N, C-alpha and C positions, 0 to 999 in steps of 0.2 A: 134374438129373433122376435119379431112381432108377427102375431097372427095376421094372415092375409086380410081378414075382415076389419082389421084396425089400420090397414094401409090408407094413406091419403088423408089422415086426420092431424097431421102436423107433428107427430111424435118424433120423427127423424130430424126435422128442423129444430125442434126444441132440444133434442139431445145434442145436435151439432152446435147449437148456440151455447149450451152449457159446457161442452167440451172445449170450444174456442175460448170462452171466458176463463175456464180452468187453466188452459195452456198459457194464456197471457199472464196469469197470476203466478204460475209455478215453473214455467220453462223460460230459460234465458235466451229468447229469440225475438226477432222483430218480423219474422215471416213464417207463415204457416200454410201448408199445402194440403190439398185433397187430390186423390187420384181416382179416376173412374173411367169406365169405358164410355165412349160417346153415345152408344145406343141406350145407355142406362139413363133415360130422361129424368126419372125421379131423383136420382143422385145428383145430376147436373143442376136441377132446380134447387135442391137443398144447398149445394155449394154457392149458388148465386144468391139465395135468400140470406145466407150468413155473410155476404159481402165479398165473396171470392170472385175472381175474374179468371177467364181462361188465359193461361200463361204460355202453354206450349202443348204440342201433340207429339207423340213418338210411337214407334212400333216396337213391341216387346213380345217375343214368342209368337209372331205372326198376328198379333192382336193390337189394334190401336188403343192407346191410353191417352187420356186428357189430364193435364195437370192444372188444377185451379188453385189460386193462392190469394192471400191477403197479407198486407203489411200492417203492422200495429197502427201506424199513423192513419190508415184508411179504415180501420175497424172500429165500430162504435163500442164494442165490448172492450177492445184494447185501449181506446182513448179514455174511457171512463176510469180504468184502473191505473193508467199511467199519469204520473204527476210531473211536476217541474223536474227537469234534469233527466227525464226518461225513466224515473224509478217508480216502482209501485209503492203503495203505503207499507206493505210488509218489508220491502227492501229498505225503506227509510227507517223503520223501527229497528231493524237489525243493525244498520250502520250507526244509529244513535246509541245503541247499547255497547258498541265496540270501543 
């Protein structure tokens, strides 16, 4: 949790960018999503700032949920870490040791 007085200073975006970069490096996936309620405008802005796009909406427990997502090929943080053949530097080092 962040104190209300610190809201709007970019901490959530910075944390989301770091989380996305970490996921591209450590999770074997090419697609990452965020889920938020459409009325949560700050969370929607964070998702958009890190390159996610609205993919779908659905209703769960009588509440609308928005799913934002980004594919590795669309993500600046994913593209930096992914090299030839779709492998990260860490994956290349591991495969060279085998």
